[in-house]
C-alpha positions as CSV (number, residue, x, y, z in Angstrom):
1,M,2.4,-7.9,11.8
2,E,2.6,-4.4,13.3
3,H,4.7,-3.3,10.3
4,I,1.8,-4.3,7.9
5,R,-0.7,-2.2,9.9
6,Q,1.7,0.8,9.8
7,A,2.2,0.5,6.0
8,V,-1.6,0.4,5.4
9,E,-2.3,3.3,7.7
10,R,0.5,5.5,6.2
11,A,-0.7,4.9,2.7
12,K,-4.3,5.7,3.6
13,A,-3.0,8.9,5.2
14,G,-1.4,9.9,1.9
15,E,2.2,9.1,2.9
16,F,4.4,7.2,0.5
17,A,4.4,3.5,0.6
18,P,7.2,1.1,1.5
19,A,9.8,-0.2,-0.9
20,D,7.6,-3.1,-1.5
21,H,4.9,-1.0,-3.1
22,L,4.2,-2.0,-6.7
23,P,3.2,0.3,-9.6
24,R,-0.4,1.0,-10.3
25,L,-1.5,-1.2,-13.2
26,D,-5.0,0.1,-13.8
27,E,-7.9,-2.3,-14.3
28,Q,-8.9,-0.5,-17.6
29,S,-6.7,1.1,-20.1
30,S,-7.6,1.9,-23.7
31,S,-3.9,1.9,-24.7
32,L,-3.5,-1.8,-24.0
33,A,-3.4,-4.1,-27.0
34,A,-6.2,-6.6,-27.5
35,P,-5.2,-10.3,-26.9
36,Q,-4.1,-12.1,-30.0
37,S,-3.7,-15.8,-30.7
38,L,-1.0,-17.7,-29.0
39,G,2.2,-18.8,-30.6
40,D,2.8,-22.2,-32.1
41,V,3.3,-25.1,-29.8
42,R,7.0,-26.2,-29.9
43,T,8.3,-29.7,-29.6
44,P,9.9,-30.3,-26.2
45,P,13.6,-30.9,-26.3
46,S,15.1,-34.1,-24.9
47,G,17.5,-33.9,-21.9
48,N,19.2,-35.8,-19.2
49,G,18.6,-35.6,-15.5
50,R,15.4,-35.6,-13.4
51,A,14.5,-31.9,-14.2
52,H,15.3,-32.3,-17.9
53,H,13.3,-35.5,-18.1
54,A,10.3,-33.8,-16.4
55,E,10.6,-30.7,-18.7
56,A,10.8,-32.9,-21.7
57,Q,7.2,-34.1,-21.1
58,C,5.8,-30.6,-20.8
59,T,3.8,-28.8,-23.4
60,Q,5.7,-25.8,-24.6
61,I,4.1,-22.6,-25.7
62,V,5.2,-19.1,-26.7
63,L,3.4,-16.4,-24.7
64,N,1.7,-13.6,-26.6
65,E,3.1,-10.3,-25.6
66,A,0.0,-8.3,-26.5
67,H,-2.1,-10.6,-24.3
68,L,0.3,-10.2,-21.4
69,S,0.1,-6.4,-21.7
70,S,-3.7,-6.5,-21.8
71,Q,-3.6,-8.4,-18.6
72,R,-1.1,-6.0,-16.9
73,I,1.7,-8.6,-17.0
74,I,4.8,-6.5,-17.7
75,S,7.8,-7.8,-15.8
76,H,9.1,-9.9,-18.8
77,D,9.8,-6.6,-20.6
78,I,13.0,-5.0,-19.2
79,S,12.3,-1.8,-21.1
80,D,9.0,-1.2,-19.2
81,P,9.8,1.1,-16.3
82,R,7.1,-0.6,-14.2
83,A,9.1,-3.8,-14.3
84,K,11.7,-2.3,-12.0
85,S,9.5,-2.6,-8.9
86,F,9.0,-6.3,-9.6
87,D,12.7,-6.7,-10.1
88,M,13.4,-5.0,-6.7
89,L,10.8,-7.3,-5.1
90,R,12.4,-10.3,-6.9
91,T,15.9,-9.5,-5.5
92,Q,14.6,-8.9,-2.0
93,V,12.6,-12.2,-1.9
94,L,15.4,-14.3,-3.5
95,Q,18.0,-13.0,-1.1
96,A,15.8,-13.8,1.9
97,M,15.0,-17.2,0.6
98,D,18.6,-18.0,-0.3
99,L,19.8,-17.3,3.3
100,K,17.7,-20.2,4.5
101,A,17.8,-22.4,1.4
102,W,14.0,-22.0,1.0
103,Q,12.3,-23.2,-2.2
104,F,8.5,-22.8,-1.7
105,L,7.1,-19.2,-1.6
106,A,3.4,-18.9,-1.0
107,V,1.7,-15.7,-2.2
108,T,-1.6,-14.8,-0.6
109,S,-3.6,-11.8,0.5
110,P,-6.1,-11.0,3.3
111,A,-9.1,-10.8,0.8
112,P,-9.9,-10.8,-2.9
113,G,-9.0,-7.7,-4.9
114,C,-5.5,-7.1,-3.5
115,G,-3.7,-8.2,-6.7
116,K,-2.0,-11.3,-5.4
117,T,-2.1,-13.3,-8.6
118,L,-1.0,-10.3,-10.7
119,T,1.9,-9.9,-8.3
120,A,2.7,-13.7,-8.3
121,V,2.8,-13.9,-12.1
122,N,4.9,-10.7,-12.5
123,L,7.3,-11.9,-9.9
124,A,7.6,-15.3,-11.6
125,L,8.4,-13.7,-14.9
126,S,10.9,-11.3,-13.3
127,I,12.7,-14.3,-11.7
128,A,12.7,-16.1,-15.1
129,R,14.7,-13.2,-16.6
130,R,17.6,-14.1,-14.3
131,S,19.7,-16.5,-16.4
132,E,20.9,-18.4,-13.4
133,R,17.4,-18.9,-11.9
134,S,14.4,-21.1,-12.8
135,V,10.9,-20.8,-11.5
136,V,7.7,-22.9,-11.2
137,L,4.4,-21.1,-10.8
138,V,1.5,-23.1,-9.4
139,D,-2.1,-21.9,-9.4
140,M,-3.5,-23.2,-6.1
141,D,-6.5,-20.8,-5.9
142,L,-8.9,-23.6,-6.8
143,Q,-12.0,-21.5,-6.3
144,K,-10.9,-18.6,-8.5
145,P,-8.0,-19.6,-10.6
146,Q,-6.5,-16.8,-12.7
147,V,-2.9,-17.7,-13.6
148,A,-3.9,-19.3,-17.0
149,N,-6.1,-16.3,-17.9
150,Y,-3.3,-13.9,-17.1
151,L,-0.8,-15.8,-19.2
152,G,-3.2,-16.7,-22.0
153,L,-2.8,-20.5,-21.5
154,K,-5.3,-22.9,-23.0
155,C,-5.2,-26.1,-20.9
156,D,-7.2,-29.3,-21.0
157,S,-6.0,-30.3,-17.5
158,G,-4.5,-28.7,-14.5
159,L,-3.8,-29.1,-10.8
160,V,-7.2,-30.5,-9.9
161,E,-6.9,-33.3,-12.5
162,V,-3.5,-34.2,-11.1
163,L,-4.9,-34.3,-7.6
164,Q,-7.7,-36.5,-8.8
165,G,-5.3,-38.9,-10.5
166,R,-6.7,-38.1,-14.0
167,S,-3.6,-36.4,-15.3
168,A,0.2,-36.9,-14.7
169,L,2.1,-34.0,-13.3
170,P,4.9,-33.9,-15.9
171,A,2.4,-33.8,-18.8
172,T,0.2,-31.1,-17.1
173,I,3.0,-28.6,-16.4
174,V,3.4,-26.0,-19.2
175,K,6.7,-24.5,-20.2
176,A,5.8,-20.9,-21.1
177,G,8.3,-18.9,-23.1
178,I,8.6,-15.2,-23.8
179,A,11.6,-13.7,-25.6
180,D,14.6,-15.7,-24.3
181,H,13.0,-16.5,-21.0
182,E,10.7,-19.3,-19.8
183,L,8.9,-20.5,-16.7
184,M,7.2,-23.7,-15.7
185,V,3.5,-23.3,-15.0
186,L,1.1,-25.7,-13.3
187,P,-2.3,-24.1,-14.0
188,T,-5.7,-24.7,-12.6
189,R,-8.2,-25.2,-15.4
190,A,-11.4,-24.1,-13.8
191,S,-12.9,-23.5,-10.4
192,T,-13.8,-26.5,-8.3
193,S,-15.8,-27.4,-5.2
194,G,-14.3,-29.1,-2.3
195,S,-11.1,-27.0,-2.7
196,A,-10.1,-27.1,0.9
197,E,-10.3,-30.9,1.0
198,L,-8.2,-31.2,-2.1
199,L,-5.5,-28.8,-0.8
200,A,-5.3,-30.6,2.5
201,S,-5.2,-34.0,0.9
202,R,-2.4,-36.5,0.8
203,A,-2.5,-36.1,-3.0
204,M,-1.6,-32.4,-2.6
205,T,1.3,-33.3,-0.3
206,A,2.5,-35.8,-2.9
207,V,2.3,-33.3,-5.7
208,L,4.4,-30.7,-3.8
209,Q,6.9,-33.4,-3.1
210,E,7.0,-34.4,-6.7
211,I,7.6,-30.8,-7.8
212,K,10.3,-30.4,-5.3
213,R,12.0,-33.7,-6.5
214,D,11.6,-32.9,-10.2
215,Y,12.6,-29.2,-10.0
216,P,15.2,-29.1,-7.2
217,S,16.9,-25.9,-8.4
218,H,13.7,-24.0,-9.1
219,T,12.0,-21.3,-7.0
220,I,8.4,-22.6,-6.6
221,I,5.8,-19.9,-6.3
222,L,2.4,-21.0,-5.0
223,D,-0.5,-18.6,-5.8
224,L,-2.8,-19.4,-2.8
225,P,-6.4,-18.2,-2.2
226,P,-6.9,-15.2,0.0
227,L,-6.2,-16.0,3.6
228,L,-9.5,-14.9,5.1
229,S,-11.9,-16.1,2.4
230,S,-11.8,-19.8,3.4
231,D,-9.6,-22.3,5.0
232,D,-7.9,-23.2,1.7
233,A,-4.7,-21.2,2.2
234,I,-4.5,-22.2,5.9
235,A,-4.5,-25.9,4.8
236,V,-1.4,-25.4,2.7
237,L,0.7,-23.1,4.9
238,P,2.4,-25.9,6.9
239,Q,3.9,-27.2,3.7
240,V,5.5,-24.0,2.5
241,D,8.8,-22.4,3.4
242,C,7.8,-18.8,3.5
243,V,4.9,-16.4,2.7
244,M,4.5,-13.1,0.8
245,L,1.4,-11.2,1.9
246,V,-0.1,-8.8,-0.7
247,T,-2.2,-6.0,0.7
248,A,-3.9,-3.1,-1.0
249,V,-4.7,0.5,-0.1
250,G,-8.5,0.9,-0.2
251,T,-9.1,-2.8,0.0
252,T,-7.2,-4.1,3.0
253,T,-8.5,-3.1,6.4
254,V,-6.7,-3.0,9.7
255,A,-9.1,-5.6,11.1
256,Q,-8.1,-7.9,8.2
257,I,-4.4,-7.4,9.0
258,E,-5.0,-8.3,12.6
259,E,-6.9,-11.4,11.6
260,C,-4.1,-12.4,9.2
261,S,-1.5,-12.0,11.9
262,K,-3.2,-14.8,13.9
263,H,-3.0,-17.2,11.0
264,L,0.6,-16.3,10.1
265,L,2.0,-16.6,13.6
266,S,3.9,-19.8,12.8
267,A,4.8,-18.8,9.2
268,D,7.9,-17.0,7.9
269,V,6.6,-13.9,6.2
270,V,9.4,-13.0,3.8
271,R,7.8,-9.9,2.4
272,V,4.7,-7.7,2.6
273,V,3.6,-5.9,-0.5
274,L,1.4,-2.8,-0.4
275,N,-0.5,-2.6,-3.6
276,K,-2.6,0.2,-5.3
277,V,-0.6,3.0,-3.7
278,P,-1.4,6.5,-5.1
279,E,1.4,7.6,-7.3
280,Q,3.5,10.4,-5.7
281,D,6.8,12.0,-6.5
282,T,9.4,10.9,-4.0
283,K,13.1,10.2,-4.0
284,E,13.0,8.0,-1.0
285,Y,11.6,4.6,-0.1
286,C,10.4,3.7,3.4
287,Y,11.0,0.1,4.6
288,Y,8.8,-2.0,6.9
């Protein structure tokens, strides 16, 4: 984890960030459009095969572009120059995962406020733009779920209801479309108590196995809770293939990086993202 420490220290010192730094998407911007109503629900198509059968049971919606913009979700729009950073991250992550035939990518951060969910959603939409790729995005931050809010999803059930046996997985997953692209989303409807116990349960293991079985050709992105906020993320790490750690200048401390390194000793960290880097003119990227 020494490379993470170096990245944070260099950014704080005013040097340019690594190639994995993402564009600043400011918390407040008067130029962003206000959220509008979602598109009409579409009838799921019929299909053959396990994946097609699972998708046929999903609710399908059309994402609202104005709402996405208001939430700083921009990677679906190839004309937005900020999407290029997420496309670069997409290519780096997929190449690393393909080398070892990995399917499950966990996205986490040392603490809240690093932009992990924003990164996970934008990465998922960037992957969805690749015609030969498919993606499932799962909101596993049961204490502070944000995926549905970012995408503008209105859901009556989610991951917690599936874990509790009150909803079937195929009917809970949402197929979200924007332009000619789509991604599968397993949202979490609301915060819940006992999150660590749910994530460490046999039911959670069974859900992950069912997703793997039903979507064998999909990249599966798990938006985990912050690593140091609770034991929630630690409970899930043994079941994932690799991890992407999202850090942030002005938020992440060196002490937090050192603590994260202890929890990630046995994990394959496929990428480290340094977020909220001050914009500077540069012609060169630095890799860590």
